[in-house]
N, C-alpha and C positions, 0 to 999 in steps of 0.2 A: 617469586612470591605469588600467592593466589590472587591478590588484588592488583598486581602489576603497578606498583607504586611510583616507579621512576620513569623519566623520559626514555631512557634506554630500553626498559621493559615494554613500554608502549610501542616503541619503534620495532623492537624484535617481534612482538606479538602481531603487529600489523604486517610486517614482512612475511611472517609465517602464514598469516591468513590468506595471502595470495601466492604462497608457495615459493618465496624467495628468501635469501638472507639479507641482512641489513645493508650491505654494500650494494647489492643489486637493486634494492628498493630505492636507495639514494640515487642511483643512475636512472632508474625508471621514472622517478619523480620529475626529471627534467623534460619529459615528453608531455606531461599533463598540466592541468590547471587546478589550483587548490579550491575547487568548487564546493567541497564539503567542510572546509575549515570553519570552526566555531570557537570563538574566544572563550566560552565557558569551560573549555577543556584545558586552557592555559593556566598553569599554577602548580602549586606544591601540595601534594597529598597531606603532608604533615601539618600544614598551616590552615588550608581551607578547601582545597579542591580534591574531594575524595571520589573522583570519577576514575573508573578502571579502564584498562586497555580494551576490554570487551565492550564496555559502554561506548568507547570511541569508535570501534569497528561497527557496532550496531547503529550508531548515529550516522556514520558515513553511508551505510547501506540503506537506511531509511531516507536519507537526503537524496541518494541516488535514485531510489524508487520514485520519490516525489518529482524528480526531474526526468523521469522516463528513460533511465539508463537500462541497458540489457543486463540484468543481474545474473543471468545464467552463465555469463562469461567470467564472473568474478573468481579469480584464483585459478583459472584454467590456463595451464602452461602454454598451450598452442594459441591462446587468445590473450596473451599477456599485454599486448599493445592495444587491446580494446580500451575504449574510453573509460569504462568502469575501473579498470586496473590502473591506468596511468593517472587518472584524476584522484583515485584513492591514494596512490603513492605520493602525488604532489601535495595533497591535503595533509597527509601524515608528515611529510617533510616540513611543510609550513608550521604545523603544530609544534614539532620539535624545535624548530628555529625560534618560535615565539616563546616557548617555555624557557629555552636557554637565555634568550635576551632578557626576559623578565628576571630570571635567576641572577644574571650578572648585574642587572640594575639594582636588585634588592641587596646583593652583596656589597656593591659600591656604596649604597646608602648606609648600610650597617657600618662599613668601615669609616665613612665620613663622620658618623656619630660616635666613633670610638677614638681612641688614641692610636689606632693602627691603620690610618688612612694610607692608601697607596694608589698610584696610577698604573701599577703593574698587575697583570693577571696571568697566572700559569694555569692552564686548563688541561686536565687529563681525565682519564676514564674512558669507557667504551664509546660514549657519544662524541668524544673529542676526535674520533675518526671521521666525523661527518664534515666534509670539506665545505659544502654550502653554508652550514651553520657557523663554521669557523670564520668564513668570510664575512658573515653578518655581524658576528661578535667584533671582528676587527674594524669593520666599516661603520657600524652603528652603535656598538657597545660603549659603555661609559669609561672604559679603561684606555689609557693612551698607548700602553704597550701590552702585547699579547704574546705569550710564549706557550707553544704546544710541544712538549718533550717527545723524543722519539718513542718512548714506551708509553703510549697514550692509553692503552687498554687498561682494564681494571688493575693489572699488576703495577701500573704506574701510579695508582692512587697512594699506595704506601710510601713511595719515593717522594711524591709531592707533599704529602702530609708531614713527613720527617723533615724535609727541607723548609717547609713553611714554619714549623715549630722552631727549627734551628735558627733561622734568620729573623723571624718576626717576634716570636715570644721570648726566645732566649737572647735576642738582640745581638747576635754575632754579625760581624761585618762581612759583606759579600766581597770576595776577592776575584777580580776579573783579570784573567790571564790574557795577554795579547800575543 
């Protein structure tokens, strides 16, 4: 979408900005520090935070310039381990983790205020491939049990939605085979 509304689109646009794919950005993030992270970018476009991926990238570059980073190495493949690139990756990783933690917390609150409260979370979609974010959901999130199915990409969303409806809204019993 033109406004990059989702956490996954922000992550993909950020990876693209430095010439990587999402998986490589996730790996590169472990080398840096989230020096450009800013809480104002955490949130849901549809509720209140209408900041785009390009605004995130611009914010990081402005912050880097104010901290005297060498911006000429931004996105240069031969300089991918330069501080600007690794700290940009780390900042983007932290942003995605914080967005996901806020989303799971909001979901838990919504469920607690409804008759459909649960301690279980099944997380899928493209961002569910992000191992550090999944670890934070598991360790810091509000759900006691976390399940990430093998088909976590966007193709898994339809499977998860169907199962959610089948077990939660239609109130069918879950049969566990041993």
